[in-house]
N, C-alpha and C positions, 0 to 999 in steps of 0.2 A: 788793385785787387780784381781778379777775374771772377765771373759767375758762370757756373755750369748748371743748367736747368736739370740735367740728368744725373748730376753728381750728388754726393752726400753734402748735407748742410755743414758749413764750417762755422767756427766760433765767431769769426770776424763778420759773419753775415747776420748775426743776431742784432735786432733793432729794438731800441728802447725809446722812452719819452720822458719828459720832465715838465714841470710847471715853471714858466718864466714870468716874473712880475711885469715884464715889458711885452712879451709876445704871447702870453697865455700858454696853452698846451703845445709843446714842441715834440714832434714824434720823428721816427726815422733816424734816430741817433745811434751810431755804432758804439761799440765798447770803447774804442779809441777816443771818439769824440766825447763820450761820457766822462772819461778820465780827465780830459783837458778842461771840460766844463766844471767838474767837481774840484779841480785844483784851484780854479779862480772863484768858485762858489762853494765853499766847504759846507758839508752836511746837507747837500742836495739829496732829495728823495727821487729816485728814478722809477719809472713805471714800465713793467714788462706785461704786455697785453697780447693774448691770443684769443681764438674763438671760444676757449673754454674757461679762461681765468684772467684775472688782473692781479699782479703782484707788485708790492711796493718795496723797493730795495735801496740800501745805501750803496756807496761805491764799492765797498769791500765785497758785498754780496753780488754786485754786478760782475766783478772780476772773477768770482767763483762760478759763474754760470757756465753750463756746458750745453751742447746741442740736445742732450737728453731732457733738458728743462722745457724744450719746445714740443716734445712728443704729446700728441693729443690723447686724452683718456677716453674719448668717445669711441663707440663701437664702429667698425668699418661699415660702409654701405653694404646691405645685404640684398640689394636688387629689389625687384618688385615682390612685395609680400601681400597676399590677398587678404589674410586675416591677421591683424597685428593689433595688440593692445595700445590704445592711445596714451601717450605720455602726458604728464601734467601740463597745465597751461603756464606759459612763461611770459615775462615782460621783457621787451627789447628796447634799448635806447639807441637811436641812430643819429649820427651827425652832432651838430652843436659846437664843434670845435673843441670838445673836452673829452673826458674819459672817466669811467669808473662808477657811473650811476647804476645802482642795482635795486631791485624791488621784487616783492612777491605779490602776485595777483590774489585778490580775495573773491572767490566765486561763490555766489549764493546757491541755496538748494534748488533754485529755479533755473540755474545755468547762466545767470546774469553776472556781469562784472560789477560788483558792488563798490569796491574800493581797491586801492593799491597801497600796500604797506611798504613805504620807502625805507630801505635798509641803509643805503649809502647814497649821498647826494653827488658823489664824484668830485672832479676837480676841473678847473680851467675852462668851463663852458663859456663861449662867447655869445651864444644865442640858444634858445630852448631846443633841446633835441627832440626828434620825432619819437613818439611812443607807440610801440606796436605790441598788441597782446594777441597771442595765438597759441594753439595747441598743435601737437605734432601731426594730428590727423586732419586738421583744417575744418573741424566741426563747428567750433565757435566762430561767431562772425558779428560784424556790424558795430562793435564797440568803438567809441571815440574817446581818447584820453589825451590830455595836453599837459606837458611839463611846465612848471613854473620855476624860474631861476631866482635865487636870492642875490643879495649884494656880494661884492668881493669881500671876503672875510679874512681875518687873521686867526691863527690857531696856535696855541702854545706848543712848543717842542720840548721834549725831555730826552737828553742823551746821557749815556753812561759816561762818567768822568774819565774812565779808562779807555773809552773808544777812541781809536786813532785811525784816521783814513790812510790807506796805503794805495798810491796811484800806480797803475801798471800800464806802461806805454809800449809793451812788446808787440801789440797788434797794430801799432801805428806805423805807417810806411815812413821811411827816412825822408826828412825834409831836404829838398834840393834847392839850392840857390844857384841860379844861372850864372851870376857874375859876382865875384867876391871883391871887385875893385870899383872905385869911383872914377868917373871921367869928366873932364871939363867940356865945354861946347866944341872945342877943337879936337876932341878925342884923345887928349893927353891924360895919362894916369895921374890923379891927384891924391890918391890914398885908398885905404881899404874901405869896403862898404860898411856903413854904420846907419841902420835905419833910424836911430835916435836923433840923427842930425835933421831928419825930415819930419818925423813924427815923434814928439817927446813921449817918453815912457809915462803911461798913465797908471797911477797906483791902483791896486785892487780895491774895489768898493768894500766898505765895511759891511759884513754880513751879520745881521743880528742872530744870535743863537737861540733866542726865546720866541721867535715868531717867524712866520713865512706867509707870503701872499699865495692863496690857493686858487684864486680866480673864481668865476661864477660856479655856483653849486645848485643842483636841483633840490628845491625845498618842499615841493608838493607836486602831486599829479592829480589833475582835476578830471573827473569822469563826466562827460557831457552826454554820453549815450552808453547804457550798460550792455548793449548787444544781447546775444542770446545763445543758448545751446553749448556753452563752455562745459567741458567735462569736469565732474567733481571727483575727489578721491573715492576709491572703491569702498573704503570703510570711513564713514563720516564722523563718528563720535568716539572712536577709540584713540587714545593717545599713542604716539609713535615717535621714534627718535628723529624722523625726518618731517614731522609736522608739529605745529603749535596752535593752540586755540586763540581765537580773537573774538571780541564782542564789538559789534558795530552799533554805535550810538548815533542817533540822528542829531547832527550838530548844526545844521542850517537847512533852510528851504529857499532855493533861488526862484524868483519869479521870472520865468523865461519869457512869458507873454502876459501882459497885464489884463488883456481882454477888455471888455467894456459892458456897461449897463448892469453891473451887479448891485443888488440891494444890500448895501453894507449894514452889518448888524443883524440882518435877518437870514441871509444866505449863510450856509454852514460850510466850512472848509473841513473836508474829511480826508483821512489817510487810512488805507487798507493794505495790510493789517496795521492796527494802530500800536500794538505792543505797549499800551499805557501812555502814548504820546498825546499831549494836549496842544492844539494849535489855535492861534488867533491871527487876524489879519487887519490891515488898514487899507482904506480906499482914498482916491481923490474925488473931486466933485463930479466926475463923469462916470462914477461907478467902476473905475479901473483899480485892480488890485495893485497896490504900491509896495507892500511889504508883508512878509509872513513872520510872525513871532512865535517862538517855541516857549510855551508856558511850562511844559514838563517834558523832559527828554525821553521818559519811559525806559524800556529795557532794550535788549539786543535785537537786531534785525537779521534774520537768516535769509530773507528774500527781499527783492526790490519792491518797495511799496508804491501804490498808486495814489497820487494826491490830486483830488478834484474838488470842484465847487458844486454843492447841491443848490440849484437855483432854477427859477422859472423865467428869469429875464436876462441874465448875463450870458455872455458867449466868449469862447476862445482863450480863456486864461489857462496857462500851462505852468507846471511847477517841476523843479528838479531837486530831489533830496541830496544832501551832502552828509557823508558819514564821518565820524571820528573813530579811528581804530584804537581800541583798548586791547593791547597785546597781553595775552595770558592773564585775564582778570582774576582778582582775588576777592573783590567785593561780593559778599553773599547775595546782594540784591541783583547782581548780574550773573551769578553762577548757579542760582537755585534751579534754573531751567536749562540743563545742559544741552537740550535739543536745539536751543537757539544760539549756541556757540558754533562758530565755523572753524573747522580744522584746515589750516593753511599749509600747503606743502612748501617746505623751506628749500628753495632752489639756489640760494646765493650765500648761505652760511650765516644765519642770524646768530648774534652773540648770545651765548648762554650767560645770564646774569647771576645764576646761583641755583640753589635747590630749596624746595619748600615741601614739607610733609612727605619726604621720600620720593620726590619726583623733580625732574628738571623744571626750572622757572625761567621764562624769557621776558617777563614784564619789567616795569619800572621799579626803582628802589629809591629810598631816601634814608638819611642817617639821623639818629638821635643819640647824643652822648656817645658817639663812635660806634653805635650798633646799627646794623643795616636791617631795614624792614621793607616789606613789599608795598608798592604804591608810590604816588608822587609826593604825598604829604600825609601827615598824621590826621586820622579821622576818628569818629566816635567808635568805640569798641576796642577789643584787644588787638594790637598790631601783630602782624604776621612776620616772624623772623625769617630772614633769607640767609642760608648757610652756604659756605664755600664748597663743601663736598657732599656727596650723596649720603655717606655714612653719618656725617654730622647732623643732617636733617632727619635721619632715622633715629639717632640717639638723642636728638634735641640738645646737643652740647657742642659749643664752639671750641675747637682745638687749633684752628689755623690762625697764625699770627696776623694781625690787621695789616692791610696794605698801606703803603706810604702815601697813597692818594685816594681820596674818597670820591667816587664818581656817582652822581645822582642822575635820575631820569632813566631812560631806556638803555643807555650805554651800549649802543649797537656797534660802535667802532673801536672797542677797547682792544681788539686783536690787531688793529692797524699797527704796523711796525713804526709808524711815525711817533708812537708813544712808547718810549723805551726808558723805563724807570729803574734805576739800579736797585737790586735787592728785592724786587717784587716779581712774582710769576707772571709770564706773558699769557698763560692760559689758565682757566679754571679747571681743575681736575677733581 
């Protein structure tokens, strides 16, 4: 195969990747090589990655690819623009030997990076990828974020019973064998070439159809420095199709420097703003802060809080808040003050989990007697029904047949083609 840098892209130049249980993420695979691999490893999911998207494809979808699938949807470079509106802040994952990690940054009203809402942990990471947070104008700066990898995991696979893989080797070059005969040490012909005489045929490995090794995945992103000056959406508190609300709850306080000589039990640990949070702490024998305890998590935080010790004797203790992201909260205790909810720009395609009270809902769900409700579990009060369609939520009447599988939690990856359940819709409409 030849390559012309000035010519049009050819189908045989399309490159894909896949996750190998032995080698992790393997990229740079041609369509021909993908068919050969899929023939020996049925039901492999291949990955098509560009600057703009990551798609997960079975071998039939791979064979249907065209060069049109590689065309970028981004606007072409417009040269130097003196006055241009800054785009939203984005999270980029670089390196790590894997692919597919996606997240939305949560920017406070003070321009600080408060948290990162991890939408997909990706696949096949061998080490933590570098996390970069930036806006298109380069205004925001100085944030430091670190990816945390989880263990190698297994995930259930569901395939349509009628799904049949069709391999296509038309793009494969003809295999050439230099010599079709076998010779003895004296150069005499002793028969036809048969590779099985030298390397016995190895039967194909049994590929389980209900699981697949995905490799390391990003499970969390830790913010060690919130940075400053990141741009916020122009309209902060109005709902939009490309934004969703989150509430940030103080989940932990890390003691970065324990300091020394604090008067434990007398000195006060304060957080500004407190938003109803109540903190306590413990010390060692030298007046060093050893641990911070959260007695009351309080309400939502729209800005980065300052945590300090009020003291006449102690010095140098520093603390870092850690937030838990509550996506699209429905708890009245969290939603009564809408000004403290942050509207997050959805840049990676967060999964819509349903509709509530005539509006889209992106939060967690749980099931009771086959009926879906908002939240992680049942709490005191009237549970909030989650409907499959907007019209159902307006009419307060369920008309959509129940799904074959009940997914609880935030369900952010239900649109992943790895989950293909016969007789159920792939999208919520």
